[in-house]
N, CA, C and O atoms as a printed pandas DataFrame, in Angstrom:
     atom_number atom_name residue_name chain_id  residue_number  x_coord  y_coord  z_coord
0              1         N          MET        A               1   -9.747   -0.675   12.768
1              2        CA          MET        A               1  -10.795    0.127   12.180
2              3         C          MET        A               1  -10.752   -0.049   10.664
3              4         O          MET        A               1  -10.140    0.765    9.972
4              5         N          ALA        A               2  -11.369   -1.060   10.150
5              6        CA          ALA        A               2  -11.335   -1.365    8.722
6              7         C          ALA        A               2  -12.084   -0.314    7.912
7              8         O          ALA        A               2  -13.172    0.119    8.290
8              9         N          GLY        A               3  -11.483    0.094    6.787
9             10        CA          GLY        A               3  -12.138    1.031    5.894
10            11         C          GLY        A               3  -11.884    2.502    6.188
11            12         O          GLY        A               3  -12.228    3.354    5.369
12            13         N          ALA        A               4  -11.292    2.823    7.329
13            14        CA          ALA        A               4  -11.041    4.221    7.684
14            15         C          ALA        A               4   -9.712    4.680    7.073
15            16         O          ALA        A               4   -8.746    3.918    7.022
16            17         N          TRP        A               5   -9.676    5.918    6.619
17            18        CA          TRP        A               5   -8.445    6.483    6.078
18            19         C          TRP        A               5   -7.562    6.925    7.226
19            20         O          TRP        A               5   -8.048    7.450    8.228
20            21         N          GLU        A               6   -6.267    6.710    7.079
21            22        CA          GLU        A               6   -5.312    7.082    8.109
22            23         C          GLU        A               6   -3.995    7.465    7.445
23            24         O          GLU        A               6   -3.540    6.786    6.525
24            25         N          ARG        A               7   -3.387    8.543    7.905
25            26        CA          ARG        A               7   -2.085    8.949    7.380
26            27         C          ARG        A               7   -1.011    8.234    8.192
27            28         O          ARG        A               7   -1.086    8.179    9.420
28            29         N          ALA        A               8    0.002    7.680    7.493
29            30        CA          ALA        A               8    1.055    6.929    8.169
30            31         C          ALA        A               8    2.383    7.128    7.456
31            32         O          ALA        A               8    2.414    7.451    6.268
32            33         N          ARG        A               9    3.467    6.938    8.172
33            34        CA          ARG        A               9    4.812    6.989    7.585
34            35         C          ARG        A               9    5.259    5.545    7.397
35            36         O          ARG        A               9    5.471    4.818    8.368
36            37         N          ILE        A              10    5.404    5.130    6.118
37            38        CA          ILE        A              10    5.698    3.739    5.800
38            39         C          ILE        A              10    6.892    3.654    4.862
39            40         O          ILE        A              10    6.955    4.361    3.856
40            41         N          LEU        A              11    7.836    2.783    5.198
41            42        CA          LEU        A              11    8.971    2.490    4.330
42            43         C          LEU        A              11    8.556    1.325    3.445
43            44         O          LEU        A              11    8.401    0.205    3.931
44            45         N          ILE        A              12    8.373    1.574    2.142
45            46        CA          ILE        A              12    7.941    0.537    1.206
46            47         C          ILE        A              12    9.103   -0.431    0.992
47            48         O          ILE        A              12   10.218   -0.010    0.683
48            49         N          THR        A              13    8.839   -1.732    1.158
49            50        CA          THR        A              13    9.886   -2.745    1.012
50            51         C          THR        A              13    9.620   -3.718   -0.133
51            52         O          THR        A              13   10.564   -4.282   -0.686
52            53         N          VAL        A              14    8.347   -3.929   -0.503
53            54        CA          VAL        A              14    7.998   -4.917   -1.526
54            55         C          VAL        A              14    6.853   -4.391   -2.383
55            56         O          VAL        A              14    5.901   -3.800   -1.874
56            57         N          LYS        A              15    6.959   -4.615   -3.705
57            58        CA          LYS        A              15    5.878   -4.263   -4.633
58            59         C          LYS        A              15    5.724   -5.421   -5.606
59            60         O          LYS        A              15    6.710   -5.905   -6.162
60            61         N          THR        A              16    4.483   -5.868   -5.813
61            62        CA          THR        A              16    4.254   -6.971   -6.744
62            63         C          THR        A              16    4.186   -6.470   -8.185
63            64         O          THR        A              16    4.100   -5.269   -8.440
64            65         N          TYR        A              17    4.227   -7.409   -9.107
65            66        CA          TYR        A              17    4.063   -7.105  -10.517
66            67         C          TYR        A              17    2.648   -6.576  -10.735
67            68         O          TYR        A              17    1.703   -7.142  -10.186
68            69         N          PRO        A              18    2.469   -5.505  -11.518
69            70        CA          PRO        A              18    1.124   -4.950  -11.753
70            71         C          PRO        A              18    0.158   -5.988  -12.322
71            72         O          PRO        A              18    0.527   -6.790  -13.179
72            73         N          GLU        A              19   -1.061   -5.962  -11.843
73            74        CA          GLU        A              19   -2.107   -6.900  -12.250
74            75         C          GLU        A              19   -3.295   -6.104  -12.778
75            76         O          GLU        A              19   -3.682   -5.103  -12.175
76            77         N          LEU        A              20   -3.875   -6.533  -13.890
77            78        CA          LEU        A              20   -5.050   -5.852  -14.426
78            79         C          LEU        A              20   -6.281   -6.236  -13.605
79            80         O          LEU        A              20   -6.443   -7.390  -13.210
80            81         N          SER        A              21   -7.138   -5.257  -13.358
81            82        CA          SER        A              21   -8.342   -5.473  -12.563
82            83         C          SER        A              21   -9.479   -4.670  -13.172
83            84         O          SER        A              21   -9.290   -3.510  -13.536
84            85         N          THR        A              22  -10.654   -5.269  -13.289
85            86        CA          THR        A              22  -11.796   -4.527  -13.826
86            87         C          THR        A              22  -12.308   -3.500  -12.829
87            88         O          THR        A              22  -12.864   -2.474  -13.221
88            89         N          LYS        A              23  -12.126   -3.767  -11.553
89            90        CA          LYS        A              23  -12.609   -2.850  -10.521
90            91         C          LYS        A              23  -11.623   -1.709  -10.254
91            92         O          LYS        A              23  -12.034   -0.558  -10.107
92            93         N          TYR        A              24  -10.303   -2.026  -10.189
93            94        CA          TYR        A              24   -9.297   -1.024   -9.809
94            95         C          TYR        A              24   -8.357   -0.630  -10.945
95            96         O          TYR        A              24   -7.413    0.126  -10.713
96            97         N          ARG        A              25   -8.582   -1.114  -12.161
97            98        CA          ARG        A              25   -7.707   -0.912  -13.319
98            99         C          ARG        A              25   -6.426   -1.700  -13.124
99           100         O          ARG        A              25   -6.486   -2.916  -12.939
100          101         N          GLU        A              26   -5.273   -1.056  -13.159
101          102        CA          GLU        A              26   -4.007   -1.766  -12.958
102          103         C          GLU        A              26   -3.505   -1.468  -11.556
103          104         O          GLU        A              26   -3.301   -0.308  -11.200
104          105         N          THR        A              27   -3.310   -2.495  -10.772
105          106        CA          THR        A              27   -2.924   -2.294   -9.376
106          107         C          THR        A              27   -1.755   -3.189   -8.988
107          108         O          THR        A              27   -1.444   -4.168   -9.667
108          109         N          SER        A              28   -1.121   -2.829   -7.888
109          110        CA          SER        A              28   -0.048   -3.620   -7.299
110          111         C          SER        A              28   -0.285   -3.724   -5.808
111          112         O          SER        A              28   -0.747   -2.776   -5.173
112          113         N          CYS        A              29    0.032   -4.873   -5.256
113          114        CA          CYS        A              29   -0.001   -5.035   -3.809
114          115         C          CYS        A              29    1.350   -4.545   -3.288
115          116         O          CYS        A              29    2.389   -4.866   -3.864
116          117         N          VAL        A              30    1.342   -3.789   -2.226
117          118        CA          VAL        A              30    2.553   -3.196   -1.674
118          119         C          VAL        A              30    2.632   -3.522   -0.194
119          120         O          VAL        A              30    1.625   -3.507    0.513
120          121         N          ALA        A              31    3.837   -3.814    0.263
121          122        CA          ALA        A              31    4.058   -4.062    1.687
122          123         C          ALA        A              31    5.195   -3.175    2.164
123          124         O          ALA        A              31    6.067   -2.779    1.390
124          125         N          GLY        A              32    5.166   -2.876    3.445
125          126        CA          GLY        A              32    6.204   -2.030    4.004
126          127         C          GLY        A              32    6.261   -2.131    5.515
127          128         O          GLY        A              32    5.612   -2.977    6.130
128          129         N          ILE        A              33    7.047   -1.253    6.090
129          130        CA          ILE        A              33    7.213   -1.200    7.537
130          131         C          ILE        A              33    6.732    0.158    8.015
131          132         O          ILE        A              33    7.218    1.196    7.566
132          133         N          ARG        A              34    5.778    0.141    8.924
133          134        CA          ARG        A              34    5.230    1.385    9.474
134          135         C          ARG        A              34    6.206    1.935   10.511
135          136         O          ARG        A              34    6.595    1.236   11.447
136          137         N          LEU        A              35    6.597    3.205   10.330
137          138        CA          LEU        A              35    7.634    3.798   11.166
138          139         C          LEU        A              35    7.140    4.878   12.110
139          140         O          LEU        A              35    7.931    5.414   12.887
140          141         N          ASP        A              36    5.861    5.214   12.071
141          142        CA          ASP        A              36    5.387    6.345   12.870
142          143         C          ASP        A              36    4.798    5.946   14.216
143          144         O          ASP        A              36    4.182    6.772   14.890
144          145         N          ARG        A              37    4.977    4.706   14.611
145          146        CA          ARG        A              37    4.550    4.245   15.933
146          147         C          ARG        A              37    5.787    3.833   16.708
147          148         O          ARG        A              37    6.871    3.752   16.131
148          149         N          GLY        A              38    5.656    3.579   17.962
149          150        CA          GLY        A              38    6.809    3.223   18.800
150          151         C          GLY        A              38    7.623    2.062   18.262
151          152         O          GLY        A              38    8.842    2.172   18.129
152          153         N          THR        A              39    6.971    0.951   17.950
153          154        CA          THR        A              39    7.646   -0.238   17.426
154          155         C          THR        A              39    7.300   -0.392   15.950
155          156         O          THR        A              39    6.120   -0.367   15.600
156          157         N          PRO        A              40    8.303   -0.553   15.064
157          158        CA          PRO        A              40    8.002   -0.761   13.644
158          159         C          PRO        A              40    7.132   -2.001   13.463
159          160         O          PRO        A              40    7.315   -3.000   14.158
160          161         N          GLU        A              41    6.177   -1.932   12.517
161          162        CA          GLU        A              41    5.307   -3.078   12.258
162          163         C          GLU        A              41    5.068   -3.217   10.763
163          164         O          GLU        A              41    5.040   -2.225   10.034
164          165         N          HIS        A              42    4.894   -4.460   10.311
165          166        CA          HIS        A              42    4.632   -4.733    8.900
166          167         C          HIS        A              42    3.206   -4.333    8.550
167          168         O          HIS        A              42    2.279   -4.537    9.335
168          169         N          VAL        A              43    3.040   -3.749    7.338
169          170        CA          VAL        A              43    1.721   -3.378    6.847
170          171         C          VAL        A              43    1.602   -3.791    5.387
171          172         O          VAL        A              43    2.601   -3.893    4.675
172          173         N          ARG        A              44    0.372   -4.028    4.953
173          174        CA          ARG        A              44    0.076   -4.358    3.558
174          175         C          ARG        A              44   -0.867   -3.301    3.022
175          176         O          ARG        A              44   -1.872   -2.979    3.654
176          177         N          LEU        A              45   -0.544   -2.759    1.853
177          178        CA          LEU        A              45   -1.364   -1.733    1.218
178          179         C          LEU        A              45   -1.903   -2.296   -0.089
179          180         O          LEU        A              45   -1.132   -2.776   -0.919
180          181         N          PHE        A              46   -3.210   -2.245   -0.279
181          182        CA          PHE        A              46   -3.794   -2.761   -1.519
182          183         C          PHE        A              46   -5.123   -2.086   -1.744
183          184         O          PHE        A              46   -5.843   -1.875   -0.768
184          185         N          PRO        A              47   -5.488   -1.745   -2.908
185          186        CA          PRO        A              47   -4.673   -1.704   -4.125
186          187         C          PRO        A              47   -3.972   -0.355   -4.260
187          188         O          PRO        A              47   -4.457    0.656   -3.754
188          189         N          VAL        A              48   -2.850   -0.346   -4.933
189          190        CA          VAL        A              48   -2.113    0.896   -5.184
190          191         C          VAL        A              48   -2.028    1.080   -6.699
191          192         O          VAL        A              48   -1.364    0.292   -7.372
192          193         N          PRO        A              49   -2.691    2.112   -7.252
193          194        CA          PRO        A              49   -2.665    2.335   -8.705
194          195         C          PRO        A              49   -1.435    3.151   -9.123
195          196         O          PRO        A              49   -1.551    4.353   -9.360
196          197         N          PHE        A              50   -0.260    2.518   -9.217
197          198        CA          PHE        A              50    0.998    3.235   -9.433
198          199         C          PHE        A              50    1.005    4.116  -10.667
199          200         O          PHE        A              50    1.522    5.232  -10.609
200          201         N          ARG        A              51    0.454    3.661  -11.777
201          202        CA          ARG        A              51    0.492    4.466  -13.011
202          203         C          ARG        A              51   -0.348    5.743  -12.899
203          204         O          ARG        A              51   -0.140    6.683  -13.667
204          205         N          LEU        A              52   -1.281    5.787  -11.964
205          206        CA          LEU        A              52   -2.140    6.961  -11.808
206          207         C          LEU        A              52   -1.625    7.937  -10.750
207          208         O          LEU        A              52   -2.199    9.013  -10.579
208          209         N          LEU        A              53   -0.557    7.582  -10.038
209          210        CA          LEU        A              53   -0.006    8.483   -9.018
210          211         C          LEU        A              53    0.833    9.570   -9.676
211          212         O          LEU        A              53    1.504    9.332  -10.680
212          213         N          SER        A              54    0.785   10.759   -9.102
213          214        CA          SER        A              54    1.605   11.852   -9.669
214          215         C          SER        A              54    3.017   11.816   -9.142
215          216         O          SER        A              54    3.836   12.658   -9.513
């Protein structure tokens, strides 16, 4: 279901170097392992605006 918001429990394992973007400001691509389903699975989260998170 592309584009739908979903709450998930994810163990973050990798974060890229921040990249400037005109659309998203400064973002990082993040990858992790989803832990809230029966079998752990790899997931990619993009974009993540780390400097704007509280």
